[in-house]
N, C-alpha and C positions, 0 to 999 in steps of 0.2 A: 269482865268482857266489855270492850268498847262498842258503843253503838253509834253509827253514823247515819243521819237521816238526809237523804237527797243525793242526786247523781252529781258526780264530779266535786263533791265536797272534800275539804281538806281532811286527811286522816292524820291525827296528831302524832301517832307513833311512826318511827321510821320502819319501812318494810324491808326486810332482809331477803326472805324467800316466801312470797305469798302463794299459798295454795287455796284456790277458790272453788267453791261449789255454788250452785244456784238453784232456786226453786221456791215454791210457796211453802212446802213442808207442813201442810195442814195435818195436825195430829202428832207430828214428830214421832211417827210410828217406827216399828223395828226396821223397816226398809230404809227410812230416812236416817235412822240412827247409824246404820252401817255406812251410808254415804258420808255422814258427818264425821264418824269415827275414822274413816279412811282419810278424810281431809286433815283431821287433827294429827293422825299418825305420820302422814307424809310431811306435814309442816314441822313437827317435832324432830323428825329424822334429820332435817337440815337446819335446825334452830330457826325455823321460819315462823310464819303466822298463818293460822287457819282463819279463812274468811268465808262467811255466808252472805250471798246476795239474795235478798228476799223482797217481798212486796208488802205494802201496808194493808192490802186487801187482796182477796182472790180476784184474778183478772176477770173472771166471769161476772163479778159484781159490777165492774165498770162497763164491760162489753154488753151486758144485758140490761144495765141500768136498774137492777134489782138487787137488794141486799141478799147475799148468799149466806146461809147458815154454815158454820164451820165447826170443826172439832176443837180447834184452838185459835183464839183471837191472836192478834199481833202481840199484845202484852204477854199472853201465855206462852207463845212461841219463844219470845225473848228470854223468859224465865227458863224454859227448857234448854235452849241453846247454851245459856250460861251454865246450867247444871252439868251439861255434857263437856264443858271445858273449851268452848269456842273462844278464840281471841277477839275477833271483830265481826260484828254483823252490820251489813250495809242495808238499810231499808229504803227502797225506792217507792215513791208514790206512784201507784199505777194510774196514770192519767192519759189524756190523749197523746201527749208528747212521747211518753214511754211506749204506748200502744203502737205508735207509728214508726218506731225505730226498727229498721230491718235487722234480721239476725246477723248479717254480715257486719253491719255497723256496731251492733252490740258487742260482738267478739272483738272488733278492732278498737273501738273507742272506750268501751267500759272495761272489758276483761283485760285487754292488752295495754292500752295507753294509760288509763286511769289507775288500775290496780296492779299492773305489771305482773300478771300471774306467771309463775314458773310451772305450776301444775294446775290443771282444771279437772275436777272430779265431778262426774255426772251420774245420775241415776239412769237405769236402762231405758226409761221412757221420758226422759227430760225433753221438754220443748220450750222454745222461747222465741222472741222477736215477732215482728208483724206477721200475722196469719200463722203463727207458730211454726214457721219454716225452719227454725234452728233446731238441730238435734245433735246427738253425739257424732254422727257421721260428718256433719258439716264442721264441727269443732275440730275433729281429727284432720280434716282437709286444710285447716288454717294453722295447725300446730307447728309445722316446720317454718312457715313464713314468719310467725311471731315468736318462735323460740320457746314454746312451752310444751310440756307433756300432757297427755290426756289419759285419764283412768276412768273406765266405765264400770260401774258396779252392777252385779247381777241382782235380780229381784229377790226379796225375802219371801219365803213361802211357809205356810202353816197347813199341814196335811194336804199338800199338793195345790193349795189355793194361794195365788199371789196376793201378798198383803197390799192393800190399797186404802186410801182415805175413804173412798166410796163404800167399800165393804165394811169398814169400821163404823162409819156413820150409821149404816143400817143396823149393825149389832147393838150399838148404844141406844138408838131410838127404840129398838125392840126389847131392850132390857137384858140382853145376854152379856153381862159384865165380864164373865170369865172368857168368852170367846174374844170379846173386844180387847181384854187385857193381853191375851196371847198375841194378838196382832200388833197391839201398841208396843209391847215389850215393857209395859209399866201399867199401873192401875189406871182405870178410867178416872179422869179428873176434870174439874172445871175451875176456872179462875175468874172471879168477878169483883166488882167494886161494891163495898158495903154501902147501902143506901137506907134511908129512913123507911120504916114500914108502918103498919097500922098500930102495932104495939100489943097484939093479942098475947104473944108469948110472954112479954113482961108481966102482964096481968096474971098469968097462970104460974109465974115463978120460973118460967123457962125462957129467958130472954134469947132472942134469935138475931142473927145477922142476916139481913135480907140482901141478896146478891143481884146486881145487874151484870149479866153474863156477856154483854157486848156481842150478841148474836152467836155465842157458842151453843151447840146442841147439848142436851142433857138426857139422862135416863128417864124412863116413864114415871108417872106419878107414884108416890109411895114414900115410905119412911126407911132411911138407909143408915147403916153403921158406916161412919166415915172417919177420916183423919183430916184435920184442918191445919193449914200451914200459914202462919202469920209472923212477919218480921223475923224469919229464920227459925222460928220455934214450931214444934209439932204438938198438936192437941187432939185428944179424943173428942169426937163430936157426933151428934145425931142430926141428920139432914132430912128435912121434909120437902118433897117436891109435890106441889098440888095447889088446890084452890081454897084451902081452909073451909071445908063444907060445914063445919059445926057453927061457924059464925056467919051472920047475915052481913052482906057487904052492900055499900051504896053505889056499886058500879056493875056494869054489865061485862066487864073485862074478865074473861075466864082463862086467861093465859096463866099456866102454872107458875107459881112462885117458887123460888129456891130459898129456904129458910134454914139457917145453920145454928143449932144450939151447941155451943162449945161447952163441954162439961167442966164444971168448977171454974168458970171464967165469967167475969162480970165487969168488963171495961168497955168504954165507948170506943168504937173503932170505925165510926163513920168516915167514909172517904178513903179507907185503906183497901188494898187489894188482898183478897183472901183466896187461897187455893184449897179446894176440897177434893180429896181422893176417896173414891167409893170402894168399900170393902165387901159389903153384901147387903141384901135387902132384908130389913127387919119385918116389915108387914106392908099391907096396902094402906092407903089413906082411907079413913073411915069417918062418916058423919056420926057424931055422938049426940045424945039427947040434950046434954048440957055441958057447960064448961068444966064442972066437977068430974064428970065421967072422962072427959078428955085429959084432964090433969092426972087422974089415976092411971090412965093408959100411958101417958108420957113417963110417969114414974116407973111403970113396968118396963117400958122400952129402955130407959136408962139403966135399970137394974140388970136387964138381960145383956145389954152391951157391956156393962162393967164386969159382970160375972164371967162372961166369955173372954174378955180381955185379960182379967186377972189370972185365969187358968192358962193363958198363953196358947190357946188353941184357936186363935182368930183365923177364920177362913178368908183368904185374900183372893 
């Protein structure tokens, strides 16, 4: 997948039949996937190019001047777009200039003049442009003038409930991994950069990768059976989300850490991006009397995970 950062930047490949969709796509959930798959299918039908227009941050982050927690960071979205088979993703920095572009100008100057869209694919509730005035109806009104087709996708539903990023955030935060998975159309996952930690895990013989999630939300505190993905390879892993209550810390920061123990893996991966997919919860995070008790519990966690995996009855 080619990634282009910035508006009106040169796109290296020659565009034959661009099919364009746009949105934040936070979570890249099942509804988003249907929109993206339709974009890909229509492009492939004409030997064309599937193009996603997205933003470097959620517009609410800029408009409210507060960092918004997200299901998937930009880096994570790009990984998921690539996995789905998108040809080109255009990332626009959501700043004052972008915020002030009228919906009419966005259609004319970005979608038509710059990208030369032959088809525009939209989600049922897509909105864009200054004051969010742009929607599917407006795009349809400009279709004949600019010579493109418009396809509007119906919402995805689970048990009569429309799939939305807001609903998925709620389920993940509450710890309902199965419900969130159904709406996502994939396992709940996080993607973060491996940063240096305190080193408690190494002392116990269970080295962990500590993740900076770049404002992605995460499940509640606890110990989870997970899959870790690094440099295109998949590993079994146990992930702890919590505050390490067994050890005294020299800080008042009680923000839960995300620590990933990749089973039978002991390489330095500082600075690398690691994706973690959650399978099921093993147990709650517990404060132990001493490090030896914690180590014995970690051994039991590893054995439980390994036995369940080897029997191929993993609950996903």
